[in-house]
C-alpha positions in Angstrom: 0.0 0.0 0.0 2.8 2.4 0.9 4.4 1.6 -2.5 1.1 2.4 -4.3 0.8 5.7 -2.5 4.3 6.6 -3.3 3.6 5.9 -7.0 0.5 8.0 -6.9 2.4 10.8 -5.3 5.1 10.6 -8.0 2.4 10.7 -10.7 0.9 13.8 -9.2 4.2 15.6 -9.0 5.0 14.8 -12.7 1.5 16.0 -13.7 2.0 19.2 -11.8 5.4 19.8 -13.3 3.9 19.3 -16.8 1.1 21.7 -16.1 -1.6 19.0 -16.4 -3.2 19.8 -13.0 -2.6 23.5 -13.1 -5.7 25.5 -12.5 -6.2 29.0 -11.4 -8.5 29.5 -8.4 -9.4 33.1 -9.3 -11.0 34.1 -12.7 -9.0 36.3 -15.0 -10.7 39.6 -15.3 -9.9 41.0 -18.8 -10.7 44.3 -20.5 -10.4 43.9 -24.3 -11.0 45.8 -27.5 -14.3 44.9 -29.1 -12.6 43.8 -32.3 -11.0 40.9 -30.4 -14.4 39.2 -29.7 -14.6 35.8 -31.2 -11.0 34.6 -31.4 -10.3 35.9 -27.9 -13.3 33.9 -26.6 -11.7 30.8 -28.1 -8.4 31.5 -26.5 -10.1 32.0 -23.2 -11.8 28.7 -23.5 -8.4 27.0 -23.7 -7.3 28.7 -20.4 -7.1 26.4 -17.4 -9.6 28.4 -15.4 -12.4 31.0 -15.7 -12.0 34.2 -17.8 -14.4 37.1 -17.5 -14.0 39.4 -20.5 -15.4 42.9 -20.8 -15.4 44.1 -24.5 -15.7 47.7 -25.7 -13.9 50.6 -27.3 -10.2 50.8 -26.2 -10.6 54.3 -24.9 -13.6 53.3 -22.8 -11.8 50.2 -21.5 -8.6 52.2 -20.6 -10.7 54.8 -18.7 -12.5 52.2 -16.7 -9.2 50.5 -15.8 -7.7 53.9 -14.8 -10.8 54.6 -12.6 -10.2 51.4 -10.6 -12.3 48.8 -12.4 -11.1 45.4 -11.2 -9.0 43.9 -13.9 -6.0 41.5 -14.3 -5.1 42.6 -17.9 -6.1 44.7 -20.7 -5.7 44.1 -24.5 -6.3 47.3 -26.4 -6.2 48.2 -30.1 -4.0 51.2 -29.8 -0.5 51.6 -28.3 -1.3 55.2 -27.2 -4.1 54.0 -24.8 -1.7 51.4 -23.3 0.9 54.2 -22.9 -1.8 56.4 -21.3 -2.4 53.8 -18.6 1.4 53.2 -18.1 1.8 57.0 -17.6 -0.6 56.7 -14.7 1.5 54.0 -13.1 -0.9 51.2 -14.1 0.5 47.8 -14.9 3.0 45.3 -13.4 5.1 45.2 -16.6 5.6 47.1 -19.8 2.8 46.6 -22.4 3.7 44.0 -25.0 2.6 43.9 -28.7 0.4 40.8 -29.2 -1.3 41.3 -32.6 -1.7 43.5 -35.6 -4.5 44.2 -38.1 -5.4 46.1 -41.2 -8.2 48.4 -42.3 -10.8 47.6 -45.0 -13.8 49.4 -46.4 -16.9 47.2 -46.3 -20.4 47.4 -47.8 -23.5 45.2 -47.5 -22.9 41.8 -48.9 -22.6 41.6 -52.7 -21.7 45.2 -53.2 -19.2 45.9 -56.1 -15.7 46.9 -55.2 -14.4 50.5 -55.1 -11.7 50.9 -57.7 -10.4 54.0 -55.9 -11.2 56.1 -52.8 -11.8 59.8 -53.5 -14.4 62.2 -52.1 -16.4 61.8 -55.3 -16.4 58.0 -55.4 -17.3 57.6 -51.7 -20.0 60.3 -51.8 -21.5 58.7 -54.9 -21.6 55.3 -53.2 -23.1 56.8 -50.0 -25.9 58.4 -52.1 -27.0 60.5 -49.2 -26.2 57.8 -46.6 -23.3 57.8 -44.1 -19.9 56.2 -43.7 -19.7 54.2 -40.5 -16.5 54.1 -38.5 -15.4 54.3 -34.9 -15.2 57.6 -33.1 -12.1 59.3 -34.5 -11.0 60.8 -31.2 -11.1 57.7 -29.0 -11.8 54.5 -30.8 -8.6 53.1 -32.3 -10.3 51.9 -35.6 -11.7 55.4 -36.0 -8.3 57.0 -35.2 -6.6 54.9 -37.8 -9.4 55.5 -40.3 -9.3 59.3 -39.9 -5.5 59.2 -40.3 -5.9 57.3 -43.6 -8.7 59.6 -44.9 -6.6 62.6 -44.0 -3.6 61.2 -45.8 -5.6 61.1 -49.1 -7.2 64.5 -48.5 -10.8 63.3 -48.2 -11.3 63.8 -44.4 -12.8 67.3 -44.7 -15.4 66.5 -47.4 -16.4 63.2 -45.8 -16.5 64.2 -42.1 -20.1 65.6 -42.4 -21.2 62.3 -43.8 -19.8 60.0 -41.0 -21.7 57.8 -38.6 -19.2 57.5 -35.7 -19.7 54.6 -33.3 -18.5 53.8 -29.8 -16.6 50.8 -31.0 -15.7 49.2 -34.4 -18.1 46.3 -34.1 -20.9 48.8 -33.9 -19.8 50.3 -37.2 -19.7 46.8 -38.7 -23.2 46.2 -37.5 -24.5 49.3 -39.2 -23.2 48.1 -42.5 -24.3 44.5 -41.9 -27.9 45.7 -41.3 -27.8 47.9 -44.4 -28.2 51.1 -42.3 -25.1 52.6 -43.9 -23.8 51.9 -47.4 -20.1 51.9 -46.3 -18.0 51.4 -43.3 -14.3 51.3 -42.3 -13.4 48.4 -40.0 -10.6 46.0 -39.4 -10.0 43.1 -41.8 -10.7 40.7 -38.9 -14.2 42.3 -38.4 -15.0 41.9 -42.0 -13.9 38.2 -41.8 -16.3 37.7 -38.8 -19.4 38.7 -40.7 -21.2 37.0 -43.6 -23.3 40.1 -44.2 -20.7 42.4 -45.5 -18.2 42.4 -48.5 -14.8 44.0 -48.5 -14.9 46.6 -51.3 -11.5 48.2 -50.7 -8.3 47.2 -48.9 -6.7 50.2 -47.2 -2.9 50.3 -47.8 -1.2 49.6 -44.4 1.4 52.4 -45.0 -1.4 55.0 -45.2 -2.0 55.1 -41.4 -0.1 54.3 -38.2 0.7 50.6 -37.6 -2.2 48.9 -36.0 -1.0 47.3 -32.8 -2.8 45.4 -30.0 -0.8 45.8 -26.9 -1.4 43.6 -23.8 -0.9 45.2 -20.4 -0.7 43.0 -17.3 -2.2 44.6 -14.2 -1.5 41.5 -11.9 0.7 38.4 -12.1 -2.4 36.4 -13.1 -3.0 38.8 -15.9 0.7 38.4 -17.0 0.2 34.6 -17.1 -2.9 35.0 -19.2 -1.2 37.3 -21.7 1.5 34.6 -22.1 -1.4 32.2 -22.9 -2.7 34.6 -25.5 0.7 35.0 -27.1 1.0 31.2 -27.4 -2.3 31.1 -29.4 -1.7 33.7 -32.0 -2.6 31.2 -34.7 -6.3 31.4 -33.6 -6.2 35.2 -34.2 -4.4 34.8 -37.6 -7.1 32.4 -38.7 -9.7 35.1 -37.9 -8.0 37.7 -40.0 -5.5 39.3 -37.6 -1.8 39.5 -38.2 1.1 38.5 -36.1 2.8 41.6 -34.5 
């Protein structure tokens, strides 16, 4: 009997060393950019413990964390918001780049492509409607989109025709429901919807690099970000890019 107990103990030690019995007692509390919904849910399911994710615009997520909302980690869609938190002494380690993305122009499913993006071509396609995008002052997708539109000198004529939303998934939803003729979203958002078609791929050099930094706020959060980094393939399959 003693021999059997010794063998059982050895097996448990080996399992623990290999991570087979590792489970976290506390749930991971994660604040994340809305565009991560879907693949991040899959990554969370592979975590050995519970994960509670709050999705939203990166600016809103950063502000909630800065105001003391309980969180172990934040994954945002803009390095500036991560730096904003770090400047306030928030985080147990420097933010790390986890993912990248690209911008696309989408239209309701089946719409023809845009051969070029000018004020005239966009206004003609809008036909009195609006161009959906994230809020250009706070939502990263909107910040990147406004930088692109400014670089091709169409921001001023198009700004009165915008439908700005609190996060990029809300902009996607407007196009998917046919409430706006066009929208600017991430490539990963377009890939997540069967109700939109990509009508224009925005050149990546036309706006600041899209980066998703992960900021650990607790040791548990740092461990979860390691877990995310080990499952980048799930995000790539969903239309994201490796950093």
